[in-house]
All heavy atoms as a GROMACS GRO file, in nm:
protein
  621
    1MET      N    1   8.772  12.484   8.299
    1MET     CA    2   8.878  12.439   8.388
    1MET      C    3   8.822  12.375   8.513
    1MET      O    4   8.869  12.275   8.558
    1MET     CB    5   8.968  12.561   8.421
    1MET     CG    6   9.083  12.525   8.506
    1MET     SD    7   9.216  12.463   8.404
    1MET     CE    8   9.348  12.460   8.517
    2GLN      N    9   8.718  12.436   8.570
    2GLN     CA   10   8.662  12.381   8.692
    2GLN      C   11   8.603  12.243   8.669
    2GLN      O   12   8.609  12.157   8.752
    2GLN     CB   13   8.556  12.476   8.746
    2GLN     CG   14   8.505  12.431   8.882
    2GLN     CD   15   8.405  12.530   8.940
    2GLN    OE1   16   8.366  12.623   8.872
    2GLN    NE2   17   8.366  12.510   9.062
    3SER      N   18   8.546  12.219   8.552
    3SER     CA   19   8.488  12.087   8.526
    3SER      C   20   8.597  11.979   8.523
    3SER      O   21   8.574  11.867   8.564
    3SER     CB   22   8.411  12.086   8.394
    3SER     OG   23   8.500  12.109   8.284
    4ASP      N   24   8.719  12.014   8.479
    4ASP     CA   25   8.829  11.918   8.483
    4ASP      C   26   8.864  11.882   8.627
    4ASP      O   27   8.889  11.766   8.660
    4ASP     CB   28   8.955  11.974   8.414
    4ASP     CG   29   8.941  11.983   8.263
    4ASP    OD1   30   8.853  11.912   8.208
    4ASP    OD2   31   9.016  12.060   8.201
    5LEU      N   32   8.863  11.983   8.713
    5LEU     CA   33   8.890  11.958   8.856
    5LEU      C   34   8.782  11.873   8.919
    5LEU      O   35   8.809  11.784   9.000
    5LEU     CB   36   8.904  12.091   8.930
    5LEU     CG   37   9.028  12.174   8.902
    5LEU    CD1   38   9.018  12.308   8.974
    5LEU    CD2   39   9.155  12.100   8.941
    6GLN      N   40   8.659  11.898   8.882
    6GLN     CA   41   8.547  11.819   8.933
    6GLN      C   42   8.558  11.675   8.886
    6GLN      O   43   8.532  11.583   8.963
    6GLN     CB   44   8.415  11.879   8.887
    6GLN     CG   45   8.378  12.009   8.959
    6GLN     CD   46   8.253  12.072   8.903
    6GLN    OE1   47   8.212  12.043   8.791
    6GLN    NE2   48   8.194  12.163   8.980
    7GLN      N   49   8.597  11.654   8.760
    7GLN     CA   50   8.611  11.519   8.708
    7GLN      C   51   8.723  11.446   8.781
    7GLN      O   52   8.710  11.327   8.815
    7GLN     CB   53   8.638  11.523   8.559
    7GLN     CG   54   8.520  11.559   8.476
    7GLN     CD   55   8.550  11.574   8.329
    7GLN    OE1   56   8.666  11.571   8.290
    7GLN    NE2   57   8.447  11.592   8.248
    8GLU      N   58   8.834  11.513   8.808
    8GLU     CA   59   8.946  11.451   8.879
    8GLU      C   60   8.903  11.417   9.022
    8GLU      O   61   8.937  11.311   9.071
    8GLU     CB   62   9.067  11.545   8.881
    8GLU     CG   63   9.137  11.557   8.750
    8GLU     CD   64   9.254  11.654   8.755
    8GLU    OE1   65   9.316  11.667   8.861
    8GLU    OE2   66   9.281  11.715   8.651
    9ALA      N   67   8.830  11.506   9.086
    9ALA     CA   68   8.785  11.479   9.221
    9ALA      C   69   8.690  11.360   9.223
    9ALA      O   70   8.696  11.276   9.314
    9ALA     CB   71   8.716  11.602   9.279
   10HIS      N   72   8.601  11.353   9.126
   10HIS     CA   73   8.506  11.243   9.117
   10HIS      C   74   8.580  11.111   9.095
   10HIS      O   75   8.548  11.008   9.160
   10HIS     CB   76   8.406  11.265   9.003
   10HIS     CG   77   8.304  11.160   8.989
   10HIS    ND1   78   8.205  11.140   9.082
   10HIS    CD2   79   8.286  11.065   8.893
   10HIS    CE1   80   8.129  11.039   9.046
   10HIS    NE2   81   8.177  10.991   8.930
   11ALA      N   82   8.681  11.110   9.011
   11ALA     CA   83   8.759  10.988   8.986
   11ALA      C   84   8.833  10.946   9.110
   11ALA      O   85   8.843  10.827   9.144
   11ALA     CB   86   8.859  11.011   8.871
   12ASP      N   87   8.883  11.044   9.188
   12ASP     CA   88   8.954  11.013   9.313
   12ASP      C   89   8.862  10.950   9.414
   12ASP      O   90   8.894  10.853   9.481
   12ASP     CB   91   9.014  11.145   9.370
   12ASP     CG   92   9.103  11.118   9.490
   12ASP    OD1   93   9.184  11.023   9.486
   12ASP    OD2   94   9.093  11.194   9.588
   13VAL      N   95   8.738  11.004   9.425
   13VAL     CA   96   8.639  10.947   9.517
   13VAL      C   97   8.604  10.804   9.475
   13VAL      O   98   8.595  10.714   9.558
   13VAL     CB   99   8.511  11.037   9.523
   13VAL    CG1  100   8.399  10.964   9.594
   13VAL    CG2  101   8.544  11.166   9.590
   14GLN      N  102   8.586  10.779   9.347
   14GLN     CA  103   8.553  10.647   9.296
   14GLN      C  104   8.665  10.546   9.331
   14GLN      O  105   8.637  10.433   9.369
   14GLN     CB  106   8.528  10.646   9.147
   14GLN     CG  107   8.393  10.702   9.110
   14GLN     CD  108   8.369  10.698   8.961
   14GLN    OE1  109   8.460  10.715   8.883
   14GLN    NE2  110   8.245  10.673   8.924
   15GLN      N  111   8.790  10.586   9.318
   15GLN     CA  112   8.902  10.498   9.351
   15GLN      C  113   8.899  10.461   9.499
   15GLN      O  114   8.925  10.346   9.532
   15GLN     CB  115   9.035  10.567   9.317
   15GLN     CG  116   9.076  10.555   9.173
   15GLN     CD  117   9.212  10.612   9.150
   15GLN    OE1  118   9.255  10.707   9.219
   15GLN    NE2  119   9.282  10.558   9.052
   16ARG      N  120   8.867  10.555   9.583
   16ARG     CA  121   8.866  10.524   9.728
   16ARG      C  122   8.751  10.432   9.764
   16ARG      O  123   8.759  10.360   9.861
   16ARG     CB  124   8.856  10.654   9.807
   16ARG     CG  125   8.991  10.725   9.816
   16ARG     CD  126   8.981  10.837   9.914
   16ARG     NE  127   9.015  10.958   9.840
   16ARG     CZ  128   8.984  11.079   9.879
   16ARG    NH1  129   8.916  11.097   9.990
   16ARG    NH2  130   9.018  11.182   9.808
   17GLN      N  131   8.643  10.434   9.689
   17GLN     CA  132   8.527  10.353   9.719
   17GLN      C  133   8.547  10.209   9.677
   17GLN      O  134   8.465  10.124   9.705
   17GLN     CB  135   8.403  10.411   9.654
   17GLN     CG  136   8.358  10.541   9.716
   17GLN     CD  137   8.240  10.601   9.644
   17GLN    OE1  138   8.204  10.563   9.534
   17GLN    NE2  139   8.180  10.702   9.705
   18VAL      N  140   8.656  10.177   9.608
   18VAL     CA  141   8.684  10.043   9.560
   18VAL      C  142   8.728   9.949   9.673
   18VAL      O  143   8.727   9.830   9.658
   18VAL     CB  144   8.788  10.047   9.444
   18VAL    CG1  145   8.830   9.909   9.401
   18VAL    CG2  146   8.732  10.125   9.328
   19ILE      N  147   8.763  10.004   9.788
   19ILE     CA  148   8.809   9.923   9.899
   19ILE      C  149   8.703   9.818   9.934
   19ILE      O  150   8.586   9.849   9.949
   19ILE     CB  151   8.837  10.009  10.025
   19ILE    CG1  152   8.952  10.104   9.995
   19ILE    CG2  153   8.870   9.921  10.145
   19ILE    CD1  154   8.973  10.207  10.104
   20ASP      N  155   8.746   9.693   9.938
   20ASP     CA  156   8.656   9.581   9.966
   20ASP      C  157   8.712   9.503  10.084
   20ASP      O  158   8.829   9.460  10.079
   20ASP     CB  159   8.648   9.494   9.842
   20ASP     CG  160   8.523   9.405   9.843
   20ASP    OD1  161   8.443   9.415   9.938
   20ASP    OD2  162   8.508   9.325   9.751
   21TYR      N  163   8.634   9.485  10.187
   21TYR     CA  164   8.680   9.413  10.305
   21TYR      C  165   8.654   9.265  10.294
   21TYR      O  166   8.557   9.221  10.234
   21TYR     CB  167   8.608   9.469  10.429
   21TYR     CG  168   8.644   9.612  10.457
   21TYR    CD1  169   8.561   9.715  10.416
   21TYR    CD2  170   8.764   9.646  10.520
   21TYR    CE1  171   8.592   9.848  10.439
   21TYR    CE2  172   8.797   9.779  10.544
   21TYR     CZ  173   8.713   9.879  10.503
   21TYR     OH  174   8.745  10.008  10.525
   22LEU      N  175   8.744   9.186  10.351
   22LEU     CA  176   8.725   9.043  10.362
   22LEU      C  177   8.668   9.016  10.502
   22LEU      O  178   8.728   9.054  10.603
   22LEU     CB  179   8.857   8.968  10.344
   22LEU     CG  180   8.922   8.983  10.208
   22LEU    CD1  181   9.051   8.908  10.203
   22LEU    CD2  182   8.826   8.933  10.097
   23ILE      N  183   8.553   8.954  10.507
   23ILE     CA  184   8.484   8.938  10.634
   23ILE      C  185   8.473   8.791  10.670
   23ILE      O  186   8.453   8.705  10.585
   23ILE     CB  187   8.346   9.006  10.631
   23ILE    CG1  188   8.258   8.956  10.518
   23ILE    CG2  189   8.362   9.157  10.625
   23ILE    CD1  190   8.117   9.012  10.517
   24PRO      N  191   8.480   8.759  10.799
   24PRO     CA  192   8.470   8.619  10.844
   24PRO      C  193   8.328   8.569  10.846
   24PRO      O  194   8.230   8.645  10.837
   24PRO     CB  195   8.527   8.626  10.987
   24PRO     CG  196   8.502   8.764  11.034
   24PRO     CD  197   8.508   8.850  10.909
   25ARG      N  198   8.314   8.437  10.858
   25ARG     CA  199   8.183   8.373  10.853
   25ARG      C  200   8.086   8.429  10.957
   25ARG      O  201   7.970   8.453  10.928
   25ARG     CB  202   8.198   8.221  10.874
   25ARG     CG  203   8.065   8.148  10.872
   25ARG     CD  204   8.079   8.000  10.899
   25ARG     NE  205   8.165   7.972  11.015
   25ARG     CZ  206   8.127   7.977  11.141
   25ARG    NH1  207   8.005   8.011  11.175
   25ARG    NH2  208   8.212   7.950  11.239
   26LYS      N  209   8.133   8.452  11.077
   26LYS     CA  210   8.042   8.505  11.182
   26LYS      C  211   7.981   8.637  11.141
   26LYS      O  212   7.863   8.664  11.164
   26LYS     CB  213   8.119   8.521  11.315
   26LYS     CG  214   8.160   8.391  11.375
   26LYS     CD  215   8.068   8.354  11.486
   26LYS     CE  216   8.123   8.229  11.553
   26LYS     NZ  217   8.021   8.162  11.630
   27THR      N  218   8.061   8.722  11.075
   27THR     CA  219   8.008   8.849  11.026
   27THR      C  220   7.910   8.828  10.912
   27THR      O  221   7.807   8.896  10.906
   27THR     CB  222   8.125   8.941  10.982
   27THR    OG1  223   8.216   8.957  11.091
   27THR    CG2  224   8.073   9.077  10.937
   28VAL      N  225   7.938   8.732  10.826
   28VAL     CA  226   7.847   8.698  10.718
   28VAL      C  227   7.715   8.648  10.777
   28VAL      O  228   7.607   8.686  10.729
   28VAL     CB  229   7.908   8.592  10.623
   28VAL    CG1  230   7.806   8.545  10.521
   28VAL    CG2  231   8.030   8.645  10.554
   29GLU      N  232   7.721   8.568  10.881
   29GLU     CA  233   7.598   8.521  10.948
   29GLU      C  234   7.519   8.639  10.999
   29GLU      O  235   7.396   8.645  10.985
   29GLU     CB  236   7.634   8.426  11.060
   29GLU     CG  237   7.686   8.293  11.016
   29GLU     CD  238   7.732   8.204  11.131
   29GLU    OE1  239   7.698   8.234  11.248
   29GLU    OE2  240   7.805   8.104  11.106
   30GLN      N  241   7.586   8.733  11.062
   30GLN     CA  242   7.517   8.853  11.118
   30GLN      C  243   7.455   8.937  11.009
   30GLN      O  244   7.343   8.984  11.022
   30GLN     CB  245   7.613   8.935  11.205
   30GLN     CG  246   7.655   8.865  11.331
   30GLN     CD  247   7.764   8.938  11.406
   30GLN    OE1  248   7.830   9.027  11.349
   30GLN    NE2  249   7.788   8.902  11.530
   31LEU      N  250   7.533   8.962  10.901
   31LEU     CA  251   7.485   9.046  10.792
   31LEU      C  252   7.368   8.983  10.717
   31LEU      O  253   7.272   9.051  10.678
   31LEU     CB  254   7.596   9.075  10.692
   31LEU     CG  255   7.704   9.173  10.737
   31LEU    CD1  256   7.815   9.178  10.633
   31LEU    CD2  257   7.646   9.311  10.758
   32SER      N  258   7.375   8.853  10.700
   32SER     CA  259   7.275   8.784  10.619
   32SER      C  260   7.156   8.734  10.701
   32SER      O  261   7.048   8.710  10.646
   32SER     CB  262   7.338   8.664  10.546
   32SER     OG  263   7.379   8.565  10.640
   33GLY      N  264   7.179   8.712  10.831
   33GLY     CA  265   7.074   8.655  10.913
   33GLY      C  266   7.058   8.505  10.893
   33GLY      O  267   6.960   8.444  10.934
   34LEU      N  268   7.159   8.443  10.828
   34LEU     CA  269   7.155   8.301  10.800
   34LEU      C  270   7.250   8.224  10.896
   34LEU      O  271   7.349   8.277  10.942
   34LEU     CB  272   7.201   8.274  10.654
   34LEU     CG  273   7.121   8.343  10.546
   34LEU    CD1  274   7.188   8.322  10.410
   34LEU    CD2  275   6.979   8.294  10.544
   35SER      N  276   7.219   8.097  10.916
   35SER     CA  277   7.306   8.011  10.996
   35SER      C  278   7.421   7.962  10.910
   35SER      O  279   7.415   7.970  10.786
   35SER     CB  280   7.230   7.892  11.051
   35SER     OG  281   7.194   7.805  10.944
   36ARG      N  282   7.521   7.907  10.975
   36ARG     CA  283   7.636   7.850  10.903
   36ARG      C  284   7.590   7.742  10.806
   36ARG      O  285   7.632   7.740  10.690
   36ARG     CB  286   7.735   7.790  11.005
   36ARG     CG  287   7.851   7.724  10.942
   36ARG     CD  288   7.940   7.662  11.046
   36ARG     NE  289   8.053   7.595  10.982
   36ARG     CZ  290   8.159   7.553  11.045
   36ARG    NH1  291   8.171   7.571  11.175
   36ARG    NH2  292   8.256   7.496  10.980
   37ALA      N  293   7.504   7.653  10.852
   37ALA     CA  294   7.456   7.543  10.767
   37ALA      C  295   7.382   7.595  10.645
   37ALA      O  296   7.403   7.546  10.534
   37ALA     CB  297   7.368   7.449  10.848
   38THR      N  298   7.298   7.696  10.664
   38THR     CA  299   7.222   7.752  10.554
   38THR      C  300   7.315   7.820  10.453
   38THR      O  301   7.296   7.809  10.330
   38THR     CB  302   7.116   7.851  10.603
   38THR    OG1  303   7.028   7.781  10.694
   38THR    CG2  304   7.035   7.909  10.490
   39ILE      N  305   7.414   7.894  10.502
   39ILE     CA  306   7.511   7.958  10.413
   39ILE      C  307   7.577   7.855  10.322
   39ILE      O  308   7.582   7.870  10.200
   39ILE     CB  309   7.616   8.038  10.493
   39ILE    CG1  310   7.550   8.162  10.554
   39ILE    CG2  311   7.735   8.074  10.406
   39ILE    CD1  312   7.636   8.234  10.656
   40TYR      N  313   7.629   7.748  10.383
   40TYR     CA  314   7.696   7.647  10.303
   40TYR      C  315   7.601   7.569  10.212
   40TYR      O  316   7.640   7.529  10.101
   40TYR     CB  317   7.779   7.555  10.392
   40TYR     CG  318   7.908   7.623  10.436
   40TYR    CD1  319   7.921   7.678  10.562
   40TYR    CD2  320   8.014   7.636  10.348
   40TYR    CE1  321   8.037   7.743  10.601
   40TYR    CE2  322   8.132   7.700  10.384
   40TYR     CZ  323   8.144   7.755  10.512
   40TYR     OH  324   8.258   7.820  10.547
   41ARG      N  325   7.478   7.551  10.255
   41ARG     CA  326   7.378   7.487  10.169
   41ARG      C  327   7.350   7.575  10.045
   41ARG      O  328   7.341   7.525   9.933
   41ARG     CB  329   7.248   7.463  10.248
   41ARG     CG  330   7.150   7.372  10.177
   41ARG     CD  331   7.027   7.341  10.259
   41ARG     NE  332   7.052   7.309  10.399
   41ARG     CZ  333   7.013   7.384  10.504
   41ARG    NH1  334   6.942   7.493  10.484
   41ARG    NH2  335   7.040   7.348  10.626
   42LEU      N  336   7.337   7.704  10.068
   42LEU     CA  337   7.314   7.797   9.956
   42LEU      C  338   7.435   7.806   9.862
   42LEU      O  339   7.421   7.816   9.740
   42LEU     CB  340   7.277   7.936  10.007
   42LEU     CG  341   7.138   7.947  10.072
   42LEU    CD1  342   7.121   8.084  10.137
   42LEU    CD2  343   7.029   7.921   9.972
   43ILE      N  344   7.556   7.800   9.920
   43ILE     CA  345   7.676   7.799   9.837
   43ILE      C  346   7.676   7.677   9.746
   43ILE      O  347   7.702   7.688   9.626
   43ILE     CB  348   7.804   7.801   9.925
   43ILE    CG1  349   7.819   7.936   9.994
   43ILE    CG2  350   7.928   7.770   9.841
   43ILE    CD1  351   7.926   7.939  10.100
   44LYS      N  352   7.645   7.562   9.803
   44LYS     CA  353   7.641   7.436   9.726
   44LYS      C  354   7.540   7.445   9.614
   44LYS      O  355   7.560   7.392   9.503
   44LYS     CB  356   7.611   7.320   9.819
   44LYS     CG  357   7.622   7.186   9.753
   44LYS     CD  358   7.606   7.072   9.853
   44LYS     CE  359   7.619   6.938   9.784
   44LYS     NZ  360   7.605   6.827   9.880
   45ALA      N  361   7.429   7.512   9.640
   45ALA     CA  362   7.323   7.528   9.539
   45ALA      C  363   7.352   7.641   9.440
   45ALA      O  364   7.276   7.664   9.348
   45ALA     CB  365   7.190   7.556   9.607
   46GLY      N  366   7.463   7.715   9.462
   46GLY     CA  367   7.501   7.823   9.370
   46GLY      C  368   7.419   7.949   9.394
   46GLY      O  369   7.410   8.034   9.305
   47LYS      N  370   7.364   7.962   9.516
   47LYS     CA  371   7.274   8.075   9.544
   47LYS      C  372   7.336   8.176   9.646
   47LYS      O  373   7.268   8.267   9.688
   47LYS     CB  374   7.140   8.028   9.594
   47LYS     CG  375   7.065   7.947   9.493
   47LYS     CD  376   6.933   7.899   9.548
   47LYS     CE  377   6.857   7.820   9.443
   47LYS     NZ  378   6.726   7.775   9.495
   48PHE      N  379   7.459   8.153   9.684
   48PHE     CA  380   7.529   8.242   9.778
   48PHE      C  381   7.675   8.252   9.736
   48PHE      O  382   7.731   8.154   9.683
   48PHE     CB  383   7.516   8.187   9.921
   48PHE     CG  384   7.550   8.290  10.027
   48PHE    CD1  385   7.455   8.378  10.069
   48PHE    CD2  386   7.679   8.294  10.083
   48PHE    CE1  387   7.487   8.472  10.167
   48PHE    CE2  388   7.709   8.387  10.180
   48PHE     CZ  389   7.612   8.478  10.223
   49PRO      N  390   7.739   8.367   9.753
   49PRO     CA  391   7.877   8.383   9.713
   49PRO      C  392   7.972   8.282   9.782
   49PRO      O  393   7.957   8.255   9.900
   49PRO     CB  394   7.913   8.527   9.758
   49PRO     CG  395   7.786   8.593   9.787
   49PRO     CD  396   7.685   8.489   9.818
   50ARG      N  397   8.067   8.232   9.704
   50ARG     CA  398   8.167   8.141   9.758
   50ARG      C  399   8.270   8.221   9.835
   50ARG      O  400   8.306   8.332   9.797
   50ARG     CB  401   8.234   8.063   9.648
   50ARG     CG  402   8.138   7.973   9.570
   50ARG     CD  403   8.206   7.888   9.468
   50ARG     NE  404   8.281   7.779   9.525
   50ARG     CZ  405   8.230   7.669   9.580
   50ARG    NH1  406   8.099   7.656   9.584
   50ARG    NH2  407   8.306   7.574   9.629
   51PRO      N  408   8.323   8.164   9.943
   51PRO     CA  409   8.429   8.234  10.017
   51PRO      C  410   8.563   8.219   9.951
   51PRO      O  411   8.582   8.134   9.862
   51PRO     CB  412   8.430   8.162  10.152
   51PRO     CG  413   8.384   8.023  10.119
   51PRO     CD  414   8.285   8.039  10.007
   52LEU      N  415   8.656   8.300   9.992
   52LEU     CA  416   8.796   8.293   9.946
   52LEU      C  417   8.876   8.221  10.052
   52LEU      O  418   8.861   8.247  10.171
   52LEU     CB  419   8.854   8.432   9.927
   52LEU     CG  420   8.779   8.528   9.833
   52LEU    CD1  421   8.838   8.666   9.844
   52LEU    CD2  422   8.788   8.475   9.692
   53SER      N  423   8.964   8.132  10.011
   53SER     CA  424   9.052   8.064  10.107
   53SER      C  425   9.169   8.157  10.134
   53SER      O  426   9.235   8.203  10.038
   53SER     CB  427   9.102   7.932  10.046
   53SER     OG  428   9.193   7.871  10.133
   54ILE      N  429   9.195   8.185  10.260
   54ILE     CA  430   9.308   8.274  10.294
   54ILE      C  431   9.417   8.200  10.370
   54ILE      O  432   9.510   8.261  10.418
   54ILE     CB  433   9.260   8.398  10.373
   54ILE    CG1  434   9.198   8.358  10.507
   54ILE    CG2  435   9.166   8.481  10.290
   54ILE    CD1  436   9.180   8.472  10.603
   55GLY      N  437   9.404   8.071  10.378
   55GLY     CA  438   9.503   7.990  10.449
   55GLY      C  439   9.440   7.860  10.489
   55GLY      O  440   9.324   7.833  10.462
   56THR      N  441   9.517   7.776  10.555
   56THR     CA  442   9.469   7.646  10.597
   56THR      C  443   9.346   7.661  10.688
   56THR      O  444   9.358   7.710  10.799
   56THR     CB  445   9.580   7.570  10.667
   56THR    OG1  446   9.695   7.567  10.586
   56THR    CG2  447   9.536   7.427  10.698
   57GLY      N  448   9.233   7.617  10.638
   57GLY     CA  449   9.112   7.618  10.718
   57GLY      C  450   9.051   7.753  10.742
   57GLY      O  451   8.956   7.767  10.819
   58SER      N  452   9.102   7.858  10.678
   58SER     CA  453   9.048   7.992  10.695
   58SER      C  454   8.987   8.043  10.566
   58SER      O  455   9.049   8.036  10.461
   58SER     CB  456   9.158   8.090  10.739
   58SER     OG  457   9.209   8.052  10.865
   59VAL      N  458   8.866   8.094  10.578
   59VAL     CA  459   8.800   8.154  10.464
   59VAL      C  460   8.742   8.289  10.500
   59VAL      O  461   8.715   8.317  10.618
   59VAL     CB  462   8.685   8.064  10.408
   59VAL    CG1  463   8.740   7.933  10.353
   59VAL    CG2  464   8.578   8.038  10.510
   60ARG      N  465   8.726   8.373  10.400
   60ARG     CA  466   8.664   8.503  10.418
   60ARG      C  467   8.580   8.531  10.294
   60ARG      O  468   8.606   8.482  10.185
   60ARG     CB  469   8.769   8.616  10.430
   60ARG     CG  470   8.860   8.606  10.551
   60ARG     CD  471   8.783   8.637  10.678
   60ARG     NE  472   8.870   8.638  10.797
   60ARG     CZ  473   8.903   8.533  10.869
   60ARG    NH1  474   8.859   8.414  10.836
   60ARG    NH2  475   8.980   8.545  10.975
   61TRP      N  476   8.479   8.612  10.311
   61TRP     CA  477   8.392   8.657  10.203
   61TRP      C  478   8.426   8.801  10.170
   61TRP      O  479   8.457   8.881  10.261
   61TRP     CB  480   8.247   8.648  10.239
   61TRP     CG  481   8.187   8.512  10.230
   61TRP    CD1  482   8.109   8.464  10.130
   61TRP    CD2  483   8.196   8.404  10.326
   61TRP    NE1  484   8.072   8.334  10.156
   61TRP    CE2  485   8.125   8.296  10.276
   61TRP    CE3  486   8.264   8.390  10.447
   61TRP    CZ2  487   8.113   8.175  10.340
   61TRP    CZ3  488   8.254   8.268  10.515
   61TRP    CH2  489   8.180   8.162  10.460
   62ARG      N  490   8.412   8.836  10.043
   62ARG     CA  491   8.421   8.979  10.006
   62ARG      C  492   8.292   9.042  10.054
   62ARG      O  493   8.184   8.995  10.023
   62ARG     CB  494   8.434   8.997   9.856
   62ARG     CG  495   8.568   8.961   9.801
   62ARG     CD  496   8.574   8.995   9.652
   62ARG     NE  497   8.695   8.948   9.595
   62ARG     CZ  498   8.708   8.831   9.529
   62ARG    NH1  499   8.605   8.754   9.512
   62ARG    NH2  500   8.824   8.795   9.481
   63GLN      N  501   8.305   9.153  10.124
   63GLN     CA  502   8.186   9.222  10.173
   63GLN      C  503   8.098   9.265  10.058
   63GLN      O  504   7.975   9.254  10.063
   63GLN     CB  505   8.228   9.345  10.255
   63GLN     CG  506   8.112   9.418  10.315
   63GLN     CD  507   8.156   9.534  10.403
   63GLN    OE1  508   8.273   9.572  10.404
   63GLN    NE2  509   8.064   9.592  10.475
   64SER      N  510   8.159   9.306   9.948
   64SER     CA  511   8.079   9.349   9.832
   64SER      C  512   7.997   9.234   9.773
   64SER      O  513   7.887   9.256   9.724
   64SER     CB  514   8.170   9.407   9.723
   64SER     OG  515   8.263   9.308   9.677
   65ASP      N  516   8.047   9.110   9.779
   65ASP     CA  517   7.974   8.995   9.730
   65ASP      C  518   7.849   8.968   9.815
   65ASP      O  519   7.742   8.938   9.762
   65ASP     CB  520   8.060   8.869   9.729
   65ASP     CG  521   8.169   8.872   9.623
   65ASP    OD1  522   8.162   8.956   9.533
   65ASP    OD2  523   8.262   8.789   9.632
   66VAL      N  524   7.864   8.981   9.945
   66VAL     CA  525   7.751   8.958  10.036
   66VAL      C  526   7.646   9.067  10.018
   66VAL      O  527   7.527   9.039  10.010
   66VAL     CB  528   7.797   8.951  10.184
   66VAL    CG1  529   7.679   8.937  10.279
   66VAL    CG2  530   7.894   8.835  10.202
   67ILE      N  531   7.693   9.192  10.003
   67ILE     CA  532   7.598   9.302   9.980
   67ILE      C  533   7.524   9.286   9.847
   67ILE      O  534   7.405   9.305   9.837
   67ILE     CB  535   7.673   9.437   9.987
   67ILE    CG1  536   7.716   9.463  10.131
   67ILE    CG2  537   7.585   9.552   9.934
   67ILE    CD1  538   7.812   9.578  10.148
   68ALA      N  539   7.599   9.245   9.744
   68ALA     CA  540   7.537   9.222   9.612
   68ALA      C  541   7.433   9.111   9.621
   68ALA      O  542   7.326   9.120   9.559
   68ALA     CB  543   7.644   9.186   9.508
   69TRP      N  544   7.462   9.005   9.700
   69TRP     CA  545   7.365   8.898   9.719
   69TRP      C  546   7.240   8.951   9.786
   69TRP      O  547   7.128   8.922   9.743
   69TRP     CB  548   7.430   8.786   9.802
   69TRP     CG  549   7.332   8.683   9.848
   69TRP    CD1  550   7.284   8.578   9.773
   69TRP    CD2  551   7.267   8.675   9.973
   69TRP    NE1  552   7.193   8.503   9.846
   69TRP    CE2  553   7.181   8.562   9.968
   69TRP    CE3  554   7.270   8.751  10.089
   69TRP    CZ2  555   7.101   8.526  10.077
   69TRP    CZ3  556   7.192   8.715  10.196
   69TRP    CH2  557   7.108   8.603  10.189
   70GLN      N  558   7.257   9.033   9.889
   70GLN     CA  559   7.140   9.092   9.958
   70GLN      C  560   7.059   9.177   9.862
   70GLN      O  561   6.937   9.172   9.861
   70GLN     CB  562   7.186   9.178  10.076
   70GLN     CG  563   7.241   9.099  10.191
   70GLN     CD  564   7.300   9.186  10.300
   70GLN    OE1  565   7.366   9.286  10.269
   70GLN    NE2  566   7.277   9.150  10.422
   71GLN      N  567   7.125   9.258   9.780
   71GLN     CA  568   7.055   9.344   9.686
   71GLN      C  569   6.982   9.261   9.579
   71GLN      O  570   6.875   9.300   9.536
   71GLN     CB  571   7.152   9.442   9.621
   71GLN     CG  572   7.203   9.545   9.717
   71GLN     CD  573   7.313   9.633   9.660
   71GLN    OE1  574   7.376   9.598   9.560
   71GLN    NE2  575   7.338   9.744   9.727
   72SER      N  576   7.039   9.149   9.542
   72SER     CA  577   6.972   9.063   9.443
   72SER      C  578   6.843   9.006   9.497
   72SER      O  579   6.751   8.981   9.421
   72SER     CB  580   7.066   8.953   9.394
   72SER     OG  581   7.079   8.850   9.494
   73LEU      N  582   6.836   8.983   9.628
   73LEU     CA  583   6.714   8.934   9.688
   73LEU      C  584   6.602   9.035   9.676
   73LEU      O  585   6.489   8.999   9.644
   73LEU     CB  586   6.737   8.899   9.837
   73LEU     CG  587   6.829   8.784   9.868
   73LEU    CD1  588   6.846   8.772  10.019
   73LEU    CD2  589   6.780   8.656   9.808
   74SER      N  590   6.632   9.160   9.703
   74SER     CA  591   6.526   9.262   9.697
   74SER      C  592   6.485   9.290   9.554
   74SER      O  593   6.371   9.328   9.528
   74SER     CB  594   6.572   9.391   9.764
   74SER     OG  595   6.686   9.445   9.700
   75GLN      N  596   6.574   9.270   9.457
   75GLN     CA  597   6.539   9.291   9.318
   75GLN      C  598   6.455   9.179   9.260
   75GLN      O  599   6.376   9.202   9.170
   75GLN     CB  600   6.666   9.307   9.232
   75GLN     CG  601   6.744   9.432   9.264
   75GLN     CD  602   6.877   9.437   9.192
   75GLN    OE1  603   6.916   9.343   9.124
   75GLN    NE2  604   6.947   9.548   9.211
   76SER      N  605   6.471   9.058   9.313
   76SER     CA  606   6.396   8.944   9.258
   76SER      C  607   6.255   8.936   9.312
   76SER      O  608   6.176   8.858   9.263
   76SER     CB  609   6.472   8.815   9.287
   76SER     OG  610   6.479   8.790   9.428
   77ARG      N  611   6.222   9.014   9.412
   77ARG     CA  612   6.087   9.008   9.470
   77ARG      C  613   5.992   9.103   9.404
   77ARG      O  614   6.006   9.194   9.343
   77ARG     CB  615   6.092   9.039   9.620
   77ARG     CG  616   6.157   8.927   9.692
   77ARG     CD  617   6.151   8.950   9.838
   77ARG     NE  618   6.213   8.833   9.902
   77ARG     CZ  619   6.216   8.811  10.028
   77ARG    NH1  620   6.157   8.895  10.110
   77ARG    NH2  621   6.274   8.706  10.080
   0.00000   0.00000   0.00000
């Protein structure tokens, strides 16, 4: 019986961890250490996550995409 409760608690924790924030370009620059020009150059080359359009002239990145990109850098070295 206790293992069922543990499984339910684990599933509940996993659901809460799914929250993904949309972050603006300035935050992406700070997290990545890249300039605006470099970010867009890498996007064009297919080497950086594409932003989501959230309205006229406004874009945001999924925080999880930027983190995954950072992790892929450390794995490729």
